[in-house]
N, C-alpha and C positions, 0 to 999 in steps of 0.2 A: 457369327450368330444371327446378325440381321438377316442374312440371306436365307438361313434355315427357317427362321420365324415367318418370313414372307412365303416360303414354300409351303408352310403349314396353313396358309390362308389369311395371315394377319396383314392389314394394310400398313403402309409406311408410317403413318402417324401413330397407329396402334403399337407398332414395334418401338418407336421412339419413346412413347409414354410408358410402355411396359418395362423397357430397360431402365428408364429413369426411376420407376418405382422399385425395381429390384436393387438398384444402387443406393437408394435412400429409403430405408425401411421406415414405415409409419409416417411418410411424407404427406403433405396436404396438397390439394389441387393447385393452390397458389405456388407452392414450391416446385411442383411439377411443371407449371407454366414457365417459371423462371429458368429451370434447367433445360427445357426443350425449346424455349423461344416461341411457344405456341400461345395463342390467346386462351384465356381461362374458359371461355364458352366452348372452345374446341376441345380443351382438356376434359371438361365435364362430360361432353358428348362421348368421347372415346373411352373415358373411365367406365361409363355405363356399358359400353360395348365389351370391354375387357371383363367386367363383372359378369355379364351374361355368358361370356365364354369360360367362366370359372377360373380365370387366371389371377384375379385379385379379389380382395374383400375390403370392406371399410366399416369403421365405426364412427358414430357422430358424438362428439364431445363439445359442449358449449357452442352448438350451432355450426361446428366445423367438422368436415369429413377428414378422418385420419385413415390413410390408405395402408392396407397390410397386404403386400403381395404374397400369394401362396407359393411355397417353395417349388421351384421349377419341376423337380422330379414328380411332385404330386399334382401341381397345377396343370402342367402340360399333358399328363395322362388323363386328367379330367376333361381337358379341352378336346383331346383326341376322342375320348369316349362320347362326348357330346356330339362331335362331328359324325361319329359312326351312327349314333341314334338318328341324326338328321338324314344320313344316307339311307338307313333302313326305312325310315318313313317315306322318303322319296321313292324308293324301290316299290314299296307297297302301293303308293299312289299311282305309280306308273302301271303296275299290274292291274289295278282297278280301272284306270283310264283305258288301257288296252282292251280289257274285257268289255267295257262300255262301248268303245269304238267298234269292236267286232260285232257286238250285239246290234248296234245301230246299223252297221253296214249290212248285216244279214237281213234285218227287217227291211232295209231299203231295197236290197236286191230281190227279196222275196215278194215285194209289192204288197205287203200287208197294210191294211188300213182299218181303223176303228172309228166308228161314229157313235155318239151318244146324244140322244135327244129326249126331251120330256114334253108331255102334253100332246094335243092334236097335231101340232107341227111335226112331232116325231113320227106319228103314225103316217101322216101324208108323205113324209120323206121316205119312210120304209116302203110304202106302197109304190111310190115312183120307182124306187130301186128294183122292187120285185117285178113289176110289170115291164119296165124298160129292158130288163135282162132278156125277156122273151124265152126264159127257161122254164122247165117244169118246176112247179112250186110244191115242195113236200113240207107238210106241217104236222105238228103234234100239239094238242092242247084243246081248249074250249073256245068255240066260236062266240060264245056269250061274252067273252072277254072283250072282243072288238066291238060288239054291239053296245056294251055298256060304256066303253071308252069314248066312242064317237057320238054318243047321244041317242042311240036308237037304231032300230032295224032299217028304217028308210034311209038314214044318213049313210050307213055302211053299204047299202045297196048302190047308192049313187057313187060313193067314194071308191069302191073296189069292184063290185060285181059287174056293173055296167061296163067299165073299162076292160075288165078281164074278158068278158064275152066278146067285146069288139076286137080285142087282140087275139082271141082264140087261145088264151093261156090255159095250159093244163094244170090241174091241181090234184094232189093226192094227200088226203088227210087222215090222221089217226086221232079219233076223238070219241066222245061219248054220245049216247043216243039222244041227248037233249037237243042236238042240232036238228032233229027231225021235226021239231016244233016250228021251224022256219023253212017252209017249202022252197022259197026262192033261193035258199042257200044249201039245200040238201038234195035237190033233185039231181040224179046222175044221168046225164044225157050225152050221147055221142062220144063217150069216153073222155070228155073234157074235164070231168069232175068225178072223183071216186073216193070212197071212204072205207076204212076198216074201223070197227067199233070196239072200244075197251069194255070189259065186263062191268066196271064200276065207273061212276061219274068222275070226271076230271075236275076236282074242286080247287086245284092250285091256280091262282089268278095269274097265269103265265102261259106263253105260247112260244114254240120254237119253229122257225121257218128255215128251210134250206133251199137254195136256188143257185145253180151254176157253181161258182167258186166262193159263194158267200153264205153266211148264216146270219139269222136275225132273231134276237130275243125280245119278246114283248112281255111287259108285266103291268099290272094295275095295282098300285099301292095307295091306299087312302084316296081313291077315286082319281089318282093322278097316273096317267099313262107314261111309261118309260120304255125307251127303245135303245137297244145296243146292236149295231150292225157291224159285222166283222168280215172283211174281204180277205180270205186266206184259203187257198185251195186245199191245203192239207187238212185243216180243221173241217172244212166242208165235206171232204171225202170221208173223214172218220165218222162224222155225225150221220152222213148218208148211209154208211155201212150199218150203224145202229138202227136207223130208221128202217132199212130194208129187212133187217133181222126181225124187228118187231112186227113189221107189216106181214112177213111170211108166217109168223106165228099166230096171227089173228084170222078168224074164219072170213071167207069171202061171202058177201051178201048176195 
């Protein structure tokens, strides 16, 4: 019987204590210690383990524990059922872990990166990414968002327009006609800058930029600029498709 109990996962001392409890119904930890030759502290420890495994129960009378072993045909079935529950939980955890690992591996191989910034630092970071890519910049939104976020027309001109002109970066924007109030930002020269205009003003305090394999979202909430930049080729291709569709639907000036 010892061998079979060990095969079920019980440790040597657990087997010894469990068999002692079966042989001496309603015994106390002190009696179990005498029968097994184990220290009382050790007996208490393994009695807790056996109780967790649903093989024994106890009651306390006058500050003493009186052990009641559960009949083996019932106790061992409960023990096996508990082990099966643990196996099922482990299997579910493994499935979740594998799903997570596969997701991480996919993200790693796809080279996706996400950046999140707030304030002027975020705008400067995004501008550096936009211009250093040396790709055509496609954008949808209101230029007034940037002008307000950086503190005025002059600051935006220094931060973006001057550098863009030096690099010869091409931009294509879908916006409203309020941009025409700013000649430095709305003149269409040499094919380096072009616009298509929406019928209504774009009053949402947000802007979407697409360049190369990246997309960038800008927003202004409670006068605080927020930037989320995602480097993901598939996302960029999808949004570029939507941009091209909208661009084609708007009249050319």
